[in-house]
N, C-alpha and C positions, 0 to 999 in steps of 0.2 A: 466550410467547416460545419460541424454539427454540435451546437451548444447542448442539445438534449437528444435523448434516444428518439423522441418524437420526430425530430428533424431527420434522423436517419430513415425512419419509417416513411416520412413524407417523400423523401427522395427515392426510396426503393419501391414503395407500393403506390405512390401517387396519392397518398392521403393528404388531409389538410388540417393537421393539428396546429392550433395557434399558440400553444404553450410549448416551452422548451424544457420538457421534463420526461423522465428523470435525467439529471445531469450526465452527460456522456462520460466526462472524466471520472466522476464519482462511481458510475456504474462499472467502468473498466477497472477501477481500483478494487471494488468489491469482488469482481470476477477474479482479479489477481490473487486476492486472499483465498478464494475458494480453490483455485489451482494449486496454490502453495500448500493448503491444508490437505487436498486430495493426494498430491504426490508425497507429502510427508507421511500420511497414514500408510500408503502403499509401502514405502521404504521401511517404516518402523515395523510393520507386520512381517515384511520379508526378513528383517534382522531378528525378530522374535522367533520366527519359524526356524531360522538357522541357529538358534540358541545363543545369539550374541546379546540379546536383551532379555532380561528375566522379569517376570511379574512380581508384584509385592503384595503380601497379604495385608488387607485392611479390614478393620472391624467396623461394621455398620450397625447402627441401632435402628431396627425396623419397627415401625409403628409408634415412634416417639412423637410427642406433641410438636407441632410446628413452632419454631422459635420466633420470638418477636423480631429478631434480626432479619430472618428470611422475609417476614411480612414487610418490614421497613424497606429493604432493598427492592423488593418487588413493587412496592408502592412508589418508590423514588423513580424507578425505571419507567413505570406507567406515567408518572407526572411529566417526565422529560418528553416522552413520546406524545402525550396528550397536549402539552403546550405547543408543540410544533404542528401537530395535526390541526388543532384549533386555529393556529395562526394562518395555516395554509387555506383553511375554509373561509375565515372571516377577512383575510387580507390577500385574496387571490392574486391581484395584480402585482403587489409588492413581492410576494413570495415567489411567484413563477418568473418574475423578471430576473431574479438571481437566487434560485433555490439553495445553492451551496452556501452562499453568504448568510441566508436566513437561517439555515439549519445550524450553522456553526456559531451564530451570534447569540446574544442574550435575549433576543426578541422572542415573544411567545404569547399565547393566549392562556393566561394563568387559571381562569375559571375552568376551562376544559382540561387543563393539567390536573387540577384538584379532583375533578370528577373521575378522570382516568386513574389517578392515584388511588382513590377510594375503591374503584372497581378492581384494580390489580391487587391491592392489598387484601380485599375480601376474597377474591378467587384463590389466592395463595392460602388464606386461612381455611377456606372450605375444602380445598384439596388436602390440606394437612389433616383436617377432621375426618375426612373419608378414609384416610389411610391409617388413622390412629388406632392403636390396639390398647385393650385394658392393661395388658402386661407386655410392654415393648420387649422384643427379642434381639439379642446380639447375633449377627451373622458375620462370618469371615469370608471375604471375597478376594479373588485374585485380580489385582489392578495392573494392567500392562501399559507401557508408555503410549501405545496407539490409542488407548482409551481416553487419553488426555488431549487429543488433537484439537477438539473444540475449545478447550481452555487455552491451549497454546495460541490458537488463532485469535481469540478475544484479547489475550495479553499482547500479542503482536499488533493488533489493530489499535488498541488504546495507546500503547507505547509508541507505535509508529506515527500516529497522528500528532501526539505531543512532540516527539522528536523532529518531525518534519516542520512543524511550526517554529520550534525553538531555533533550529539551525537556520531557517529562513530569516528570523529576526536578528540573529547574530550576523548574518551575511549583509543585511541591510539595516544596520544598527541605527544609523542617523534617522532613517524614516520611522523606525520604531520609537525612538526617543521623542520625535515630534508628535506622535499620536500613539501612546502605548496601548490604551484600551482598544482603539479602533484597529491597530495593527494586529494585536493578539487574537481578537475575535473576528477578524476579517475572514471571509470564506476563501480568499485567494492567498497565495504565498505559502507553498509547501515545498520543502526540499527533500528529494528522494533519498539522498544519503542520510539525512537526519532521521527520517523515518526508518530506514534500514538498520541504522546503528542502535537507536534507542529501542526500537521494537525487538531487535535480536537480544539486547541485554536484558530486557524484561522477560523474554521467554527463557533465557538461560537462568535467570534468578528463580523463576517458577520451577524449572526442571530440577535445579539443585535442591529445592525444598522437597521434591519427591524422589530424591536419590537416583535420578536418571543419569547415566554416564554422558557427560557433556560432549565429548568428542564424537561418540556414536550418533548423538542427536544432531550435532552440527553437520555431520556427513549425510545423514538422512534428509536434512532440510536443504542442502546445497542445490540440487537440481531445481527444486521448486522455487527457491529464492530467485534463481536466474530467470525462470519462466515468468514469475510474478513481476519482476522488474520489466521484462519485455512487454507484457500485456499492459502494464501500467503506463509505459511510454506510448503505447497505441492510443491510450486515452488522451495523452498530451497532444498527440498528432491530430486526432479526430476533432478535438475541441478547440485546438489553437489556444493553449493556455499561457503562451509567452515563452515556453522553453524551446525556442527555435534557435537557429544558428545566425551567423553574421551574414551581411549582405553578400550575395553571390552574383557578381556581374560578369563572371567568366562564361564564355560560350561553352555549351556542352561539348565535350570531346567526341570525335568521330566514332571512337570505339564504344561509346555509350549511346549511340543513336537509337538502339532498341529500348532504351529507358524512357518512360514518359517524362515530359518536360517538368512536371510538378515534383518529380523525384529528385531533380537536380536543383531547381530554383523555384520557390513557392512564395506566394504573397499572403497566404492564410486568410482568405476572404471569410467574413462572418465569424471572426475569432471571438472567443468569449470575453476577452479583456478590452474589446473595442479599441484596439491599437491600430494606428495608421491613418489612412485618409478615407473619406466617405465613398461608398460604392454607388455610382450613378444609378438612379432608379430604384434603389433599395430603401424600404421604409420599415423602421423598427429599431430595436436596441442593438442587435448584432449586425450592423451594416457598415463595417469598416474592414479594410484590407491594408496590408503593408504597402508603402509607396514603392519599395523595391523588393525584388525576390530575394529570399534568404535560403540558406541550406536547411532542409527539413530534418534537422538532427534527431527529433524524437522518432521519426521513421527509421533512420539509420540504426538507432539504438534498439528499437523494437525488433527489427530483423536480425541484428547481430546477436542479441541476447536470447531470442527464441532458438536460433541455430546453436548457440552455446549450450542451451538447455538440452537439446538432443544429443550434443556431444557428451555432456556430463551424464545424461541418462544411460547412454550406451556404455559408459565406463564404470558405472556404479557397482557392477558385479565383479569387475576385474581389479579394481583398486580396493583391496581388503584391509589395508593398514589403517587403523583409526586415525583420523586427523588429516589424512592426505587428500581425500575428496574435498573437504571444506577448504583446504589450502589451495587446491586447484581452482575452486570457485572464486576465492579472493583474488588470485592471480589474474584469472580471465576478466573478472569484473573490473579490477583496477586498470588493466591495460585498455579495455574497451572505453572506460570513462575518461582516462587520461587523454587519449587521442581525440575523442569527440569534443573535449573542451577547447581544442585548438581552433575549432570552427563554430563555437557556440557562444551566444551572448551571455555574459555573466559578470557579476561584480568582482573586481580584482583587489587583492591585497598587494602591498608593495614593500619590499625590503631594498632600500636604495633604488636603483634603476631596474631591479628585477621584479616583475609582476607575475602573479599567479592567482588562480581562483581557489575558492574553498574546496571545490570538488577535485581539483588537481592535487592539492595537498593531501586530501583523504585518499584519493586513488593511488598516489605514490606510496603512502603507508600500507595500503592493501597489497600492492605489488611486493613490497619488501617483506611483509608478514607472510604472504602467500609463498614466496620463494623459500623463506626461512622455515616455514612450517612443513613444506614438502620435503625439505632436506632433513629436518629434525625427526619427523615421524617416519622412520625407516622400517622396512619389514624385518622381523626378527629372524635370525638364522634358524634353519630347520632343526638344529640340535639343541635349541634352547626351549 
Protein backbone atom coordinates (compact mmCIF):
# COMPACT_ATOMS: atom_id res chain seq x y z
CA UNK A 1 0.00 0.00 0.00
CA UNK A 2 0.99 3.62 -0.40
CA UNK A 3 0.26 5.83 2.65
CA UNK A 4 1.59 8.86 0.76
CA UNK A 5 2.14 9.90 -2.86
CA UNK A 6 5.85 9.93 -1.99
CA UNK A 7 5.59 6.14 -1.51
CA UNK A 8 4.11 5.81 -5.00
CA UNK A 9 7.06 7.77 -6.40
CA UNK A 10 9.50 5.62 -4.44
CA UNK A 11 8.01 2.51 -6.00
CA UNK A 12 7.72 3.83 -9.55
CA UNK A 13 10.85 5.97 -9.82
CA UNK A 14 13.17 4.33 -7.31
CA UNK A 15 13.37 7.47 -5.19
CA UNK A 16 13.96 7.37 -1.44
CA UNK A 17 11.54 9.80 0.23
CA UNK A 18 11.33 9.02 3.94
CA UNK A 19 8.10 10.96 4.52
CA UNK A 20 4.63 9.71 3.60
CA UNK A 21 3.25 12.90 2.05
CA UNK A 22 0.92 14.07 0.64
CA UNK A 23 -1.60 11.46 1.87
CA UNK A 24 -2.64 9.16 -0.97
CA UNK A 25 -6.27 8.99 0.13
CA UNK A 26 -6.58 12.75 0.55
CA UNK A 27 -4.92 13.36 -2.82
CA UNK A 28 -7.32 11.01 -4.62
CA UNK A 29 -10.28 12.64 -2.88
CA UNK A 30 -9.06 16.05 -4.08
CA UNK A 31 -8.70 14.67 -7.62
CA UNK A 32 -12.23 13.28 -7.33
CA UNK A 33 -13.60 16.74 -6.58
CA UNK A 34 -11.71 18.15 -9.57
CA UNK A 35 -13.16 15.45 -11.85
CA UNK A 36 -16.67 16.13 -10.55
CA UNK A 37 -16.23 19.89 -11.06
CA UNK A 38 -14.80 19.43 -14.57
CA UNK A 39 -17.61 17.16 -15.80
CA UNK A 40 -20.24 19.36 -14.11
CA UNK A 41 -18.93 22.45 -15.88
CA UNK A 42 -18.96 20.66 -19.24
CA UNK A 43 -22.54 19.50 -18.76
CA UNK A 44 -23.81 22.86 -17.53
CA UNK A 45 -22.19 24.63 -20.48
CA UNK A 46 -23.75 22.11 -22.87
CA UNK A 47 -27.20 22.69 -21.35
CA UNK A 48 -26.64 26.45 -21.54
CA UNK A 49 -25.73 26.23 -25.23
CA UNK A 50 -28.87 24.18 -25.86
CA UNK A 51 -31.00 26.81 -24.14
CA UNK A 52 -32.01 24.58 -21.24
CA UNK A 53 -30.30 26.79 -18.65
CA UNK A 54 -30.46 30.57 -18.71
CA UNK A 55 -28.21 33.23 -17.32
CA UNK A 56 -29.32 35.61 -14.57
CA UNK A 57 -28.67 39.33 -14.53
CA UNK A 58 -26.72 40.40 -11.45
CA UNK A 59 -25.70 43.87 -10.36
CA UNK A 60 -22.06 44.32 -9.36
CA UNK A 61 -20.70 47.43 -7.67
CA UNK A 62 -17.29 47.96 -9.28
CA UNK A 63 -14.69 49.93 -7.37
CA UNK A 64 -16.44 49.76 -3.99
CA UNK A 65 -14.24 49.77 -0.85
CA UNK A 66 -13.32 46.30 0.38
CA UNK A 67 -15.61 45.23 3.19
CA UNK A 68 -14.42 44.35 6.69
CA UNK A 69 -16.14 40.99 6.23
CA UNK A 70 -13.99 40.12 3.22
CA UNK A 71 -10.86 41.06 5.15
CA UNK A 72 -11.98 38.98 8.15
CA UNK A 73 -12.70 35.82 6.14
CA UNK A 74 -9.46 36.15 4.21
CA UNK A 75 -7.55 36.54 7.47
CA UNK A 76 -9.38 33.56 9.01
CA UNK A 77 -8.51 31.36 6.04
CA UNK A 78 -4.90 32.52 6.27
CA UNK A 79 -4.81 31.70 9.96
CA UNK A 80 -6.09 28.15 9.40
CA UNK A 81 -3.49 27.54 6.69
CA UNK A 82 -0.76 29.21 8.73
CA UNK A 83 -1.37 27.13 11.85
CA UNK A 84 -1.05 23.90 9.85
CA UNK A 85 2.02 25.01 7.86
CA UNK A 86 3.74 26.12 11.07
CA UNK A 87 2.84 22.84 12.76
CA UNK A 88 4.29 20.90 9.82
CA UNK A 89 7.54 22.94 10.00
CA UNK A 90 8.10 22.83 13.76
CA UNK A 91 6.68 19.34 14.41
CA UNK A 92 7.82 17.50 11.31
CA UNK A 93 7.98 14.01 12.80
CA UNK A 94 4.51 14.16 14.35
CA UNK A 95 2.93 15.84 11.31
CA UNK A 96 4.34 13.51 8.66
CA UNK A 97 3.65 10.43 10.78
CA UNK A 98 -0.06 11.03 10.21
CA UNK A 99 -0.62 14.20 8.14
CA UNK A 100 -4.35 13.61 7.64
CA UNK A 101 -4.99 13.41 11.38
CA UNK A 102 -2.82 16.48 12.03
CA UNK A 103 -4.63 18.54 9.39
CA UNK A 104 -8.11 17.62 10.65
CA UNK A 105 -7.23 18.00 14.33
CA UNK A 106 -7.14 21.14 16.50
CA UNK A 107 -3.34 20.99 16.61
CA UNK A 108 -1.44 23.87 15.08
CA UNK A 109 1.29 26.48 15.48
CA UNK A 110 -0.76 29.54 16.42
CA UNK A 111 2.02 32.14 16.14
CA UNK A 112 2.52 31.27 12.47
CA UNK A 113 -1.27 31.26 12.14
CA UNK A 114 -1.51 34.83 13.45
CA UNK A 115 1.28 35.96 11.14
CA UNK A 116 -0.41 34.37 8.13
CA UNK A 117 -3.76 35.88 9.16
CA UNK A 118 -2.21 39.37 9.27
CA UNK A 119 -0.56 38.88 5.87
CA UNK A 120 -3.75 37.49 4.27
CA UNK A 121 -5.91 40.25 5.71
CA UNK A 122 -3.49 42.95 4.56
CA UNK A 123 -3.23 41.50 1.02
CA UNK A 124 -7.02 41.52 0.73
CA UNK A 125 -7.12 45.12 1.96
CA UNK A 126 -4.39 46.19 -0.49
CA UNK A 127 -6.12 44.42 -3.38
CA UNK A 128 -9.35 46.26 -2.54
CA UNK A 129 -7.53 49.61 -2.37
CA UNK A 130 -5.95 49.06 -5.77
CA UNK A 131 -9.36 48.39 -7.34
CA UNK A 132 -11.22 51.10 -5.41
CA UNK A 133 -12.69 53.98 -7.42
CA UNK A 134 -13.59 57.47 -6.23
CA UNK A 135 -17.08 56.91 -7.54
CA UNK A 136 -18.05 53.18 -7.57
CA UNK A 137 -20.00 52.15 -10.66
CA UNK A 138 -22.84 49.66 -10.95
CA UNK A 139 -22.48 47.05 -13.70
CA UNK A 140 -25.06 44.48 -14.82
CA UNK A 141 -23.53 41.11 -15.69
CA UNK A 142 -24.97 37.81 -16.89
CA UNK A 143 -24.26 34.99 -14.45
CA UNK A 144 -24.69 31.45 -15.79
CA UNK A 145 -24.86 28.26 -13.68
CA UNK A 146 -21.50 27.14 -15.09
CA UNK A 147 -19.93 30.26 -13.55
CA UNK A 148 -20.74 28.88 -10.09
CA UNK A 149 -18.96 25.53 -10.42
CA UNK A 150 -16.11 26.63 -8.12
CA UNK A 151 -18.64 27.62 -5.45
CA UNK A 152 -20.51 24.33 -5.94
CA UNK A 153 -17.24 22.42 -5.48
CA UNK A 154 -16.34 24.26 -2.27
CA UNK A 155 -19.85 23.71 -0.88
CA UNK A 156 -19.66 20.01 -1.76
CA UNK A 157 -16.22 19.66 -0.16
CA UNK A 158 -17.25 21.33 3.09
CA UNK A 159 -20.61 19.59 3.34
CA UNK A 160 -19.10 16.30 2.22
CA UNK A 161 -16.38 16.37 4.88
CA UNK A 162 -18.88 17.13 7.64
CA UNK A 163 -21.35 14.53 6.37
CA UNK A 164 -18.70 11.83 5.98
CA UNK A 165 -17.58 12.36 9.56
CA UNK A 166 -21.10 12.56 11.05
CA UNK A 167 -22.31 9.39 9.31
CA UNK A 168 -19.22 7.54 10.51
CA UNK A 169 -19.83 8.67 14.08
CA UNK A 170 -23.45 7.51 13.86
CA UNK A 171 -22.32 4.16 12.52
CA UNK A 172 -19.82 3.69 15.37
CA UNK A 173 -21.78 5.53 18.05
CA UNK A 174 -20.35 3.66 21.04
CA UNK A 175 -16.78 4.52 20.04
CA UNK A 176 -17.79 8.17 19.60
CA UNK A 177 -19.45 8.34 23.03
CA UNK A 178 -16.31 6.88 24.61
CA UNK A 179 -14.15 9.68 23.12
CA UNK A 180 -16.30 12.43 21.50
CA UNK A 181 -13.55 15.01 20.90
CA UNK A 182 -10.98 12.49 19.73
CA UNK A 183 -13.52 10.78 17.48
CA UNK A 184 -14.76 13.95 15.83
CA UNK A 185 -11.34 15.47 15.18
CA UNK A 186 -9.67 12.21 14.21
CA UNK A 187 -8.19 12.16 10.72
CA UNK A 188 -9.66 8.70 10.11
CA UNK A 189 -13.23 7.55 9.93
CA UNK A 190 -15.07 8.97 6.93
CA UNK A 191 -18.20 7.45 5.38
CA UNK A 192 -18.56 7.88 1.61
CA UNK A 193 -22.36 7.92 1.63
CA UNK A 194 -22.42 10.52 4.40
CA UNK A 195 -20.19 12.79 2.36
CA UNK A 196 -22.26 12.22 -0.77
CA UNK A 197 -25.61 12.96 0.90
CA UNK A 198 -24.66 16.02 2.96
CA UNK A 199 -22.43 17.40 0.22
CA UNK A 200 -25.25 17.07 -2.32
CA UNK A 201 -27.80 18.71 -0.02
CA UNK A 202 -25.41 21.63 0.57
CA UNK A 203 -24.98 22.15 -3.18
CA UNK A 204 -28.76 21.96 -3.77
CA UNK A 205 -29.35 24.57 -1.08
CA UNK A 206 -26.82 26.89 -2.71
CA UNK A 207 -28.27 26.28 -6.18
CA UNK A 208 -31.78 27.09 -4.97
CA UNK A 209 -30.52 30.41 -3.59
CA UNK A 210 -29.38 31.24 -7.13
CA UNK A 211 -32.66 30.06 -8.74
CA UNK A 212 -30.98 27.25 -10.72
CA UNK A 213 -33.39 24.44 -11.79
CA UNK A 214 -32.50 21.63 -9.41
CA UNK A 215 -33.41 18.72 -11.70
CA UNK A 216 -31.20 20.01 -14.51
CA UNK A 217 -28.37 20.58 -12.06
CA UNK A 218 -28.73 17.05 -10.65
CA UNK A 219 -28.72 15.57 -14.15
CA UNK A 220 -25.59 17.54 -15.04
CA UNK A 221 -23.82 16.38 -11.88
CA UNK A 222 -24.77 12.67 -12.14
CA UNK A 223 -21.92 11.36 -14.36
CA UNK A 224 -19.28 13.31 -12.42
CA UNK A 225 -20.58 12.04 -9.08
CA UNK A 226 -20.17 8.48 -10.29
CA UNK A 227 -16.63 9.19 -11.53
CA UNK A 228 -15.69 10.95 -8.29
CA UNK A 229 -16.95 8.03 -6.23
CA UNK A 230 -14.85 5.63 -8.31
CA UNK A 231 -11.62 7.64 -8.06
CA UNK A 232 -12.26 8.16 -4.34
CA UNK A 233 -12.40 4.41 -3.90
CA UNK A 234 -9.06 4.14 -5.69
CA UNK A 235 -7.70 6.23 -2.82
CA UNK A 236 -9.13 3.71 -0.35
CA UNK A 237 -7.51 0.85 -2.27
CA UNK A 238 -4.09 2.45 -2.68
CA UNK A 239 -3.82 3.62 0.93
CA UNK A 240 -5.48 0.64 2.62
CA UNK A 241 -7.75 2.72 4.84
CA UNK A 242 -9.80 -0.19 6.23
CA UNK A 243 -12.64 -0.17 3.71
CA UNK A 244 -11.85 -3.67 2.58
CA UNK A 245 -13.94 -6.81 2.37
CA UNK A 246 -14.41 -9.92 4.47
CA UNK A 247 -11.84 -12.71 4.60
CA UNK A 248 -11.63 -14.54 1.28
CA UNK A 249 -10.26 -18.02 1.87
CA UNK A 250 -11.86 -19.43 -1.30
CA UNK A 251 -9.48 -20.48 -4.06
CA UNK A 252 -9.59 -18.34 -7.16
CA UNK A 253 -11.88 -19.97 -9.77
CA UNK A 254 -10.31 -21.37 -12.93
CA UNK A 255 -12.18 -18.88 -15.13
CA UNK A 256 -10.38 -16.07 -13.30
CA UNK A 257 -6.84 -17.39 -13.74
CA UNK A 258 -6.02 -14.30 -15.84
CA UNK A 259 -6.75 -12.08 -12.83
CA UNK A 260 -3.78 -11.20 -10.56
CA UNK A 261 -4.04 -12.92 -7.17
CA UNK A 262 -4.21 -9.60 -5.28
CA UNK A 263 -7.41 -8.75 -7.17
CA UNK A 264 -9.06 -11.82 -5.66
CA UNK A 265 -7.60 -11.90 -2.17
CA UNK A 266 -5.33 -9.25 -0.68
CA UNK A 267 -3.63 -8.65 2.68
CA UNK A 268 -3.15 -4.88 2.30
CA UNK A 269 0.52 -4.67 3.36
CA UNK A 270 1.64 -1.27 4.74
CA UNK A 271 -1.95 -0.15 5.22
CA UNK A 272 -2.43 3.31 6.75
CA UNK A 273 -4.40 2.13 9.80
CA UNK A 274 -1.66 -0.34 10.87
CA UNK A 275 -4.15 -3.20 10.93
CA UNK A 276 -3.10 -6.84 11.12
CA UNK A 277 0.21 -8.50 11.95
CA UNK A 278 3.78 -7.10 11.67
CA UNK A 279 5.52 -7.53 8.32
CA UNK A 280 8.85 -9.36 8.83
CA UNK A 281 11.86 -7.14 8.13
CA UNK A 282 9.79 -3.96 7.88
CA UNK A 283 10.76 -1.01 10.06
CA UNK A 284 8.54 2.02 10.54
CA UNK A 285 4.95 3.07 11.15
CA UNK A 286 3.21 1.36 8.23
CA UNK A 287 4.57 -2.14 8.73
CA UNK A 288 1.44 -4.23 9.13
CA UNK A 289 -0.60 -6.47 6.86
CA UNK A 290 -3.77 -8.47 7.39
CA UNK A 291 -3.32 -11.99 8.74
CA UNK A 292 -5.63 -13.37 6.04
CA UNK A 293 -6.44 -12.20 2.55
CA UNK A 294 -9.70 -10.28 2.08
CA UNK A 295 -11.82 -9.19 -0.87
CA UNK A 296 -10.32 -5.90 -2.19
CA UNK A 297 -13.76 -4.27 -2.33
CA UNK A 298 -12.47 -0.69 -2.92
CA UNK A 299 -10.89 -1.93 -6.15
CA UNK A 300 -14.15 -3.57 -7.22
CA UNK A 301 -16.09 -0.38 -6.51
CA UNK A 302 -13.54 1.80 -8.29
CA UNK A 303 -13.64 -0.28 -11.48
CA UNK A 304 -17.44 -0.62 -11.41
CA UNK A 305 -18.13 3.08 -10.82
CA UNK A 306 -15.65 4.28 -13.43
CA UNK A 307 -17.33 1.98 -15.97
CA UNK A 308 -20.74 3.27 -14.86
CA UNK A 309 -19.46 6.82 -15.38
CA UNK A 310 -18.72 6.04 -19.03
CA UNK A 311 -22.18 4.50 -19.35
CA UNK A 312 -23.86 7.62 -17.94
CA UNK A 313 -21.64 9.92 -19.98
CA UNK A 314 -22.62 8.11 -23.20
CA UNK A 315 -26.33 8.43 -22.30
CA UNK A 316 -26.35 12.07 -21.25
CA UNK A 317 -27.38 13.40 -24.67
CA UNK A 318 -29.96 10.67 -25.24
CA UNK A 319 -31.82 11.04 -21.93
CA UNK A 320 -33.36 14.49 -22.27
CA UNK A 321 -36.19 14.36 -19.71
CA UNK A 322 -35.15 16.33 -16.60
CA UNK A 323 -34.69 14.08 -13.57
CA UNK A 324 -34.19 10.82 -15.44
CA UNK A 325 -30.39 10.95 -15.66
CA UNK A 326 -30.06 11.56 -11.93
CA UNK A 327 -32.60 8.81 -11.19
CA UNK A 328 -30.50 6.43 -13.26
CA UNK A 329 -27.41 7.48 -11.30
CA UNK A 330 -29.21 6.75 -7.99
CA UNK A 331 -30.30 3.35 -9.27
CA UNK A 332 -26.82 2.36 -10.50
CA UNK A 333 -25.12 3.64 -7.35
CA UNK A 334 -27.59 1.89 -5.06
CA UNK A 335 -27.30 -1.48 -6.82
CA UNK A 336 -23.50 -1.32 -6.87
CA UNK A 337 -23.20 -0.48 -3.19
CA UNK A 338 -25.90 -2.89 -1.99
CA UNK A 339 -24.16 -5.91 -3.47
CA UNK A 340 -20.64 -4.86 -2.49
CA UNK A 341 -21.83 -4.71 1.13
CA UNK A 342 -22.38 -8.49 1.01
CA UNK A 343 -18.61 -9.02 1.00
CA UNK A 344 -17.50 -5.88 2.85
CA UNK A 345 -16.55 -5.39 6.50
CA UNK A 346 -18.94 -2.98 8.18
CA UNK A 347 -20.83 -2.31 11.38
CA UNK A 348 -24.34 -3.83 11.35
CA UNK A 349 -27.70 -2.78 12.76
CA UNK A 350 -30.17 -5.46 13.86
CA UNK A 351 -33.94 -5.71 13.88
CA UNK A 352 -34.55 -9.03 15.56
CA UNK A 353 -32.49 -11.62 13.72
CA UNK A 354 -32.23 -9.46 10.60
CA UNK A 355 -28.91 -7.66 10.24
CA UNK A 356 -28.03 -4.91 7.77
CA UNK A 357 -25.42 -2.19 7.36
CA UNK A 358 -25.95 1.56 7.19
CA UNK A 359 -24.83 1.50 3.55
CA UNK A 360 -27.31 -1.27 2.67
CA UNK A 361 -30.15 0.75 4.16
CA UNK A 362 -29.14 3.88 2.23
CA UNK A 363 -28.47 1.99 -1.00
CA UNK A 364 -31.89 0.32 -0.77
CA UNK A 365 -33.49 3.75 -0.49
CA UNK A 366 -31.44 4.96 -3.48
CA UNK A 367 -32.66 2.02 -5.57
CA UNK A 368 -36.30 2.72 -4.65
CA UNK A 369 -35.96 6.47 -5.29
CA UNK A 370 -34.08 5.81 -8.55
CA UNK A 371 -36.77 3.48 -9.92
CA UNK A 372 -39.58 5.78 -8.74
CA UNK A 373 -37.86 8.84 -10.21
CA UNK A 374 -37.19 7.22 -13.58
CA UNK A 375 -40.84 6.20 -13.77
CA UNK A 376 -42.17 9.55 -12.57
CA UNK A 377 -40.10 11.80 -14.84
CA UNK A 378 -41.57 10.71 -18.17
CA UNK A 379 -41.06 12.38 -21.55
CA UNK A 380 -43.91 14.68 -22.44
CA UNK A 381 -46.01 13.70 -25.48
CA UNK A 382 -45.03 15.52 -28.65
CA UNK A 383 -48.41 17.34 -28.84
CA UNK A 384 -47.96 19.01 -25.43
